[in-house]
DOLUM-743924 format. One record per atom (N, C-alpha, C, CB): residue in one letter; x negated, y, z. Coordinates in steps of 0.1 Angstrom, whole numbers, plus 5000, padded with zeros to 4 digits. Glycine has a CB too. Example, Ala and Ser with C-alpha at 12.3 -4.5 7.8 and 13.67 -1.06 7.14 Angstrom:
<nodes>
A486849435078A487749555078A486849675078A488749555090S487249785071S486349895071S487150005079S485949945057
</nodes>
This chain:
<nodes>
M780278930340M781178900330M782478860338M780578800320K782578790348K783678780357K784078880361K783578710368T783778980370T784279110370T784779220361T783479150373S784179190348S784879260337S786179230330S784179250328L786079090331L787279020327L788579050341L786678840325L787879020355L788979050365L789479210362L788379040382A788679280357A788979480357A790079460343A787079620351A789679380335A790679370321A792079340326A790279240308G791779230332G793279190338G794079260345G793379100345F793479340354F793979480362F794679560352F792879580368V793679600345V794479740335V795279660329V793579840322A795379580321A796479510315A797779480326A795779380308A797379420333A798979420346A799379540347A798679380365A798479640349A798979790352A799779870341A797779880354A798879810327A799879890317A801279830314A799279900303T801279730318T802479610317T803279670326T802179430321A802979700336A804079740347A804379890347A803579700361A803679970342A804080090335A805080110325A803080130330F805080020317F805680000306F807279880309F804479960296A807279850322A808079780325A809479810322A807979770335E810479720316E811979760314E812579740327E812879670303P813779770328P814779800336P815379640341P815679890328E815579560352E815779430349E817579450354E814579290358K817779340348K819579350349K819779280364K820579240335Y820479330370Y821279280381Y822679240378Y821279360390V823579140384V824879180384V825579150401V825679080371L826379210398L827579220409L827779090417L828979250401D827679070432D827978990438D829479020444D826978970447P830578980436P831678990440P832378990453P832078930434S831778860460S832178850474S831578940484S831778720478H830478980479H829779110488H829779260484H828279090489S830579290475S830979440469S832279460473S830879470451Q832579600479Q833779670480Q833879810477Q834179660492I834879850475I835279950474I836580020479I835279950464V835980110491V837080160503V837480310500V836280160518F838680340499F839180510496F840080490509F840180550478S840180620511S840680670524S841680810518S839280710537Y842680850524Y843780950523Y844381040536Y844780890518N844481140536N845481190545N846881160543N845481330544H847581120552H849281100550H849981200560H849780930553L850481290552L851381380557L850681460570L852781300562G849381430578G848981500585G849081400600G849681630582Y849681260596Y849781170605Y848981050609Y850581130604S848481020596S847580910596S846580910585S848380810596T845980810584T844980780575T845180670569T843680780581G845480660555G845980540546G844480500542G846980570532Y844580370538Y842980290533Y843480200523Y842080170547G842680200513G842980090503G841280040497G843980170489M841679940491M840379870488M840379800473M840079760499F839279790467F839179710458F837979610458F839179790447S837879520456S836879380461S836979310449S837479280475G835979200447G835779110438G835779150426G836579020440F835079270423F834979330409F833579280402F834879510409E833579340387E832479280382E831579390378E832779190372G830479410374G829379520370G828379480370G829179640377E827279540366E825579510364E824879630367E824979480348I823879610371I822979720372I821679680367I822879770386M820979790360M819979760351M818979850363M820179820333F818179740368F817279860381F816079820379F817479860399D815279970378D814079980376D813480000388D813880080367A812779920394A812479950408A811180090408A811979800416E810180040396E809280140395E809780260393E808580130387D810680290384D811280420380D812880430381D810880450367P813480450396P814380420399P815680500388P814280450413A814980640382A815980720373A816180660361A815580850369N815280560359N815480500348N816480380347N814280460344S817080360356S818380270359S819380300356S818580250368S820580190354S822280260352S823180150357S822680290336V824280180357V825080110367V826480110358V825180190382T827079990355T828479960349T829379880360T828379860333V830679920361V831479850367V832979860366V831079860380S833479730364S835279760360S835879670369S835979700342M837079710371M837879670377M839279620374M837779730384P840579560376P841679590372P842279690382P842379460369V843279770378V843779850387V844879770396V844279960380M845179670392M846079570398M845479530407M846479470391S844279500412S843179450419S843179520433S841879470410M843779630434M843879740445M844779620459M845079930439L843779640472L844479630478L844779700492L844379530477T846079730494T846679850504T847279760516T848079960495G847179640520G847479570535G848879610532G846679640552W849879660524W851179640527W851579610511W851979780535E852379530509E853179470495E854079600492E854179310498A854479640500A855679800493A854779910484A856479940510R853779910497R852680040493R852280000478R851080040504F851679890477F850979830466F851979850453F850479670470G853179820454G854079860447G854779990442G854579810451H854280060454H854680220449H853280280444H855280320464F852080220445F851280280439F850980210423F850180290448M851680110422M851780070409M852880130401M851879950409S853680190406S854980240402S854580400391S855780280419D855580400386D855480530378D855180670389D857080530369D855580660399D855080800410D853380800407D855380770431F852680670402F851480690405F850680640390F851180600418F850380520393F849880450379F850980400369F848980330382G851580410371G852780290361G851680200355G853780370345A850980090362A850180010357A850679900351A849479980365T849579830342T850179690338T848579620340T851079680320E848979520336E848179380340E846679390336E848879250332D846579460324D845379490316D844779650321D845779470298E845179720328E844679860332E843479840338E845479940341M842279910336M841179910340M840780000348M840479900331V839680030359V839380140366V837380110360V839980130385T837180200354T835480150346T834980290353T835180120323F833180230356F832580360358F831480320351F832280420372T830880430344T829780390338T828280550340T830380340320S827180480350S826380580348S825780670337S825780540353T825880810336T825080880327T823480910330T825581000326S823380940343S821780980348S821880960363S821181160343I820680960364I820380910381I819280980385I819980730383E819681070393E818381170401E817881160418E818881320400V816481070413V816281020430V815781150438V814880890431T816381140447T816581260457T815581210472T818581270460G815181070471G814281030485G813780900481G815181020500D813180830491D812680720489D813280620484D812380690498T814780630492T815980540490T817180580486T816280500499T817080760481T818480780478T818580810467T819180880485A819880890458A819680930446A821180980445A819180810437L821181040438L822581070430L822881020412L822481250431I823880950418I824280890404I825380940398I824380750405T825281010384T826181060379T826880990367T825681170376G828081020366G828780890356G830480920353G828780730365D830980850343D831980860339D832780770344D831880870328L834080840351L834880740360L836280760351L835080780378T836680630348T838180630340T838980550349T838380550324L840180650354L840980580359L842580660355L840480580374N843580550352N845080600351N844580660336N845880740364G843880610326G843280630313G843080790309G844280570302V842080870324V841780970322V840480910329V842681080325T839581030320T837880990320T837281120326T837180950304K836681130338K836081260344K834381200348K837181340360E833681320348E832681300351E832581320372E831881400340V831981200378V831981220391V830281200396V833081110399V830381190410V828581190412V828681120423V827581340413L827781010426L828080910437L826780960444L828180740434D826780950460D825480990470D825080870471D825681070486A824280820464A823880660470A822780640473A824080550462V822580530481V821380460491V821280320488V821780470508L819780290482L819180140486L818880150497L818080080480N820180020503N819979960515N818679860515N821179900519Q818479780508Q817379700508Q817479630495Q817279610520A816079580488A815679510477A814879410481A814979590468G815079260479G813879200480G814679040476G813079220495E813778940477E814478810476E815378770488E813378690473H816778720479H817278700491H817178600503H817978700489P817478580515P816578480522P817578360523P815978530538M818778360518M819678220513M819478170502M820978230512E819678270486E819678220475E818578200467E820478280470G817178260473G815978230472G815678300457G815778070474K816378430456K816078510445K816278660447K817078470434P815978780437P815678900441P817078910437P814378970435W817479040447W818579090453W818679250457W818779000464A819779300456A819779430459A820979480465A819379490449G820979550476G822179630481G822179780481G822379600493F823579810476F823279980475F824880010483F823080070455S824480110486S825880180491S825980350488S825980150510A827280410484A827280550481A828680590483A826880580468T828980710485T830180770487T830580870477T830080830499T831480960474T832081020467T833681080473T831980930457T833781170466T835381230469T835981240456T835581380477L836981220454L838181210441L839281300446L838881050438V839481380433V840781470436V841881350423V840381700429R843081320431R843881250426R844381290415R844781220433S844681410417S845381530406S844581510391S845081720413D843281520394D842381510385D842581370373D841281520395Y843281280376Y843581130372Y845081140371Y843081020383E845881240370E847581240368E847881110381E848281170346V847581120392V848081050403V848181130415V847280940405G848681220412G848581340423G850081340429G848081510416A850981260431A851981290435A852181300450A852681210429F852781390454F853481440471F852181500471F853881310486A851381550465A850481640470A851081770473A849381660462P850581880481P849181860494P849581750503P848882010506Y850981710505Y851281650516Y850881530522Y852181640515V850481460508V849581320509V848381400503V850181160498S847081370505S846181480504S845781420490S844881510516D845481530479D844781530469D843781500468D844781620464E842681510481E841081430481E841281330484E839981470490V840681220475V840481090484V838881030485V841280970477A838581000502A837380970502A837280830499A836881000512V835980800492V835780670484V834180640490V835880690467Q834180500498Q832780480502Q832680320493Q832480490522I831480290492I831280190481I829980120485I831180250467S829979980489S828879900493S828979780480S829079850509L828079760478L827979630475L826479580470L829079630464E826479450467E825379360465E824979310451E825579240474A823879280444A823679240431A822679170433A823579340422M822779060425M821178950426M820978930409M821478730434K819578930410K819278940392K819478840384K817778960388A819878880370A820378770363A819678670360A820778780353E820178560356E819778420353E818878470339E821078310350
</nodes>
C-alpha cells in the first residue's frame, strides 16, 4: 500500500511539473547593464551604457521556449562618459529625447538552440520606432543566490542594431550605422 501511494505521489508530482507555469523573475537593476559600441570616423570606438533599468522574465526552466522577457528604460538614463556627448545624443540630431521617452523590449518568441543558449526574438521600440530584433542569448547560471538565499538567474546576450532603422542615423556612414549591443543581467525570483 505504501509503495502504491509513493508511486501515485511521484506521478502527481511529475504531472504537476509537466504543466508548471513560468515563474516570474524581476531584474536586479544593480547587476544589469546594456553596453553599446560604434565606430567613430574610423579613429576610435565609442561606448555607452544603460544601467539600473527595470524588467521581468517569466522563466520556465523546464521549457525555456515558453519563457518571455520585457525590459524598459528611459532614453535619458543613457551613460556616455562625457556630458557633452550625452547632450548631443539627446539633441534633435539624434533622439530629441524628453524625460518620459522610453526604450522598451518585449519578446515575441524564444528558439532554444542548446543547453544554455537561445535566440530571443522581440520588438524593440527606440525613438518611437518599433522593429523586430533577435538576441543571441546565454543562460549563464540559475540557482539559489549564495547571499540572497533565493532563486536567481543570470543571462547575457548580443545583437547588432542599425541606427538609421530607428531614425537616429545622423552622420552615417562616417559614424557607423551599425551599433553592437552587449547585454548582461541578473534576475531574482519575484516575492
